[in-house]
NUNULO-188764 format. One line per 5 residues: number of its first residue (from 1); their letters; for each residue x, y, z of C-alpha. Coordinates in steps of 0.1 Angstrom, whole numbers. Layout:
<rs>
NUM) a) X:Y:Z ~ ...
</rs>
This chain:
<rs>
1) mkskg) 438:-238:52 ~ 407:-234:30 ~ 387:-202:35 ~ 350:-206:42 ~ 340:-177:20
6) ispei) 308:-158:23 ~ 279:-175:40 ~ 246:-180:21 ~ 228:-157:45 ~ 252:-128:41
11) krall) 253:-133:4 ~ 215:-132:3 ~ 214:-101:24 ~ 240:-83:2 ~ 220:-92:-29
16) nvayp) 188:-79:-13 ~ 206:-46:-9 ~ 224:-46:-42 ~ 195:-52:-65 ~ 174:-22:-54
21) liafa) 205:0:-55 ~ 211:-11:-91 ~ 175:-5:-100 ~ 177:30:-84 ~ 209:38:-103
26) vilav) 193:27:-136 ~ 163:49:-130 ~ 185:79:-122 ~ 206:73:-153 ~ 175:71:-176
31) waiaa) 161:102:-159 ~ 193:122:-164 ~ 196:111:-200 ~ 160:121:-206 ~ 165:155:-189
36) aamgn) 196:162:-210 ~ 178:152:-242 ~ 149:175:-234 ~ 172:203:-225 ~ 145:221:-205
41) tvllp) 150:219:-168 ~ 118:237:-161 ~ 97:208:-176 ~ 121:180:-166 ~ 147:189:-139
46) ypgev) 178:168:-134 ~ 177:142:-106 ~ 201:162:-85 ~ 178:192:-85 ~ 148:172:-74
51) ikrff) 168:153:-47 ~ 181:186:-34 ~ 145:199:-33 ~ 134:167:-16 ~ 158:173:13
56) tlhge) 146:209:18 ~ 108:201:18 ~ 108:197:56 ~ 116:234:60 ~ 87:246:39
61) sgfwq) 55:259:54 ~ 29:232:60 ~ 52:203:53 ~ 48:184:86 ~ 10:190:88
66) algmt) 6:177:53 ~ 28:146:59 ~ 12:139:92 ~ -24:142:81 ~ -19:123:49
71) tgril) -1:95:67 ~ -29:94:92 ~ -55:91:65 ~ -35:63:48 ~ -32:44:81
76) etfai) -69:48:89 ~ -79:37:54 ~ -55:7:55 ~ -66:-4:90 ~ -104:-2:81
81) slais) -98:-21:48 ~ -77:-48:65 ~ -101:-54:93 ~ -133:-55:72 ~ -119:-75:43
86) laaal) -103:-100:67 ~ -135:-105:86 ~ -156:-106:55 ~ -132:-131:37 ~ -132:-153:68
91) agalw) -170:-152:70 ~ -172:-160:33 ~ -149:-190:38 ~ -169:-204:67 ~ -203:-196:53
96) kpfdr) -207:-200:15 ~ -239:-180:11 ~ -221:-149:25 ~ -194:-153:-2 ~ -221:-155:-29
101) imapv) -238:-124:-16 ~ -205:-105:-15 ~ -193:-117:-49 ~ -213:-92:-70 ~ -205:-64:-46
106) ntvlr) -168:-70:-50 ~ -171:-73:-87 ~ -189:-39:-89 ~ -162:-23:-66 ~ -134:-37:-87
111) aaptm) -150:-26:-120 ~ -160:9:-109 ~ -136:35:-124 ~ -115:51:-96 ~ -122:86:-109
116) avill) -159:80:-107 ~ -156:67:-72 ~ -137:98:-62 ~ -162:122:-77 ~ -192:104:-61
121) amlwi) -175:103:-27 ~ -169:140:-29 ~ -206:145:-33 ~ -216:122:-4 ~ -193:132:24
126) eyeqa) -170:159:37 ~ -140:165:15 ~ -116:158:44 ~ -131:123:49 ~ -135:115:11
131) pvlig) -99:101:7 ~ -106:75:35 ~ -138:63:19 ~ -123:63:-16 ~ -92:44:-4
136) flvay) -114:18:13 ~ -136:13:-17 ~ -105:7:-39 ~ -85:-14:-15 ~ -112:-35:1
141) pvmyt) -121:-57:-30 ~ -84:-64:-37 ~ -78:-75:-1 ~ -110:-94:2 ~ -103:-115:-29
146) afhsa) -68:-123:-18 ~ -78:-132:17 ~ -107:-153:6 ~ -85:-173:-18 ~ -60:-178:11
151) ftgip) -88:-191:34 ~ -103:-214:9 ~ -69:-227:-1 ~ -65:-243:33 ~ -63:-282:29
156) kelte) -98:-296:33 ~ -84:-324:54 ~ -78:-300:82 ~ -111:-282:80 ~ -130:-315:77
161) makvy) -111:-330:107 ~ -120:-299:127 ~ -157:-305:119 ~ -155:-342:127 ~ -140:-335:161
166) dvpvk) -165:-307:166 ~ -138:-280:171 ~ -154:-247:181 ~ -155:-220:154 ~ -133:-197:175
171) dritg) -106:-224:179 ~ -108:-232:142 ~ -102:-195:134 ~ -73:-191:158 ~ -58:-225:153
176) iylpm) -62:-232:116 ~ -74:-203:95 ~ -53:-174:108 ~ -19:-193:113 ~ -21:-208:78
181) tmpav) -31:-177:60 ~ -10:-150:77 ~ 18:-152:51 ~ -8:-143:24 ~ -23:-116:47
186) fdtsr) 12:-100:51 ~ 20:-102:13 ~ -14:-88:3 ~ -11:-60:29 ~ 22:-49:13
191) tavsl) 5:-44:-20 ~ -26:-29:-5 ~ -8:-3:16 ~ 11:10:-16 ~ -22:11:-34
196) tvkvv) -38:30:-5 ~ -10:56:-6 ~ -16:63:-43 ~ -54:64:-40 ~ -56:85:-9
201) iaaev) -31:111:-23 ~ -50:112:-56 ~ -83:118:-37 ~ -67:146:-17 ~ -57:163:-50
206) layvr) -92:162:-64 ~ -110:170:-32 ~ -86:199:-23 ~ -81:185:12 ~ -64:209:35
211) dsmgl) -31:199:52 ~ -24:171:28 ~ 4:160:4 ~ -21:160:-24 ~ -28:197:-19
216) qmlaa) 9:204:-18 ~ 13:186:-51 ~ -16:206:-66 ~ 0:239:-54 ~ 33:229:-70
221) nrefd) 15:221:-103 ~ -3:254:-103 ~ 29:273:-97 ~ 46:252:-125 ~ 72:242:-99
226) vaalm) 81:208:-115 ~ 110:202:-91 ~ 87:206:-61 ~ 60:184:-76 ~ 85:157:-83
231) awtvl) 100:160:-48 ~ 66:155:-32 ~ 61:125:-55 ~ 94:111:-43 ~ 82:116:-7
236) aivls) 50:97:-15 ~ 72:68:-29 ~ 94:69:2 ~ 63:68:25 ~ 51:38:6
241) fvleg) 84:20:10 ~ 85:28:47 ~ 50:14:53 ~ 58:-17:32 ~ 90:-21:53
246) viivv) 70:-19:85 ~ 48:-48:73 ~ 79:-68:63 ~ 93:-63:98 ~ 61:-74:114
251) kklwe) 60:-104:92 ~ 95:-114:102 ~ 87:-109:139 ~ 56:-131:135 ~ 77:-158:117
256) arr) 103:-157:144 ~ 77:-163:171 ~ 62:-193:154
</rs>
């Protein structure tokens, strides 16, 4: 009797797990080789030392406050950026003059150096709120551009038909625009949330924000504790992966309900 073998679905799932593990192993190998070549564990600790320090961070003073507050700022920044960019992109797709008005604004925001944006924001508002504003100013133009392209990429036959049959704008939004652009919204959100993590933590470092991952990284740098600095960096990467994973799960749930 002929065996059926591994189904395509299981094979795909195994490959989805295997590829990241292979990439992770390569990174660790290169890291270990570089640490051995440098021969100075103070400047470049071995992976094992950093991983060990990573799993002991939760016991350090201020860890949970820093993780919680930074995560809150990231989620607040992402939610504001998503809501405003989605609404603005939809308005730009439905009303061309609005898109022409927003085009130079988005160009300026994309071109403005991130460091300059951070320094200006620190002058304008409270340091604790600066990371949220900075994250929004960096993430918004990226999200707006992607969402607007998705909205304007909808087949004209559908939008023209909706106009011919005088379909209300509300029904056009809920029945045509959002369903056809949600995949792009989810994919862009994955990129944007990782960008938000990086920008918010960078702003926390420069603004000396209390109870933040950025301040913990700065403290480790001042103490020349490279292992701790790298452990906090690993935590930021893990946080980014977790947030991206949440978006992927939400996307799959949305696809399952279609």
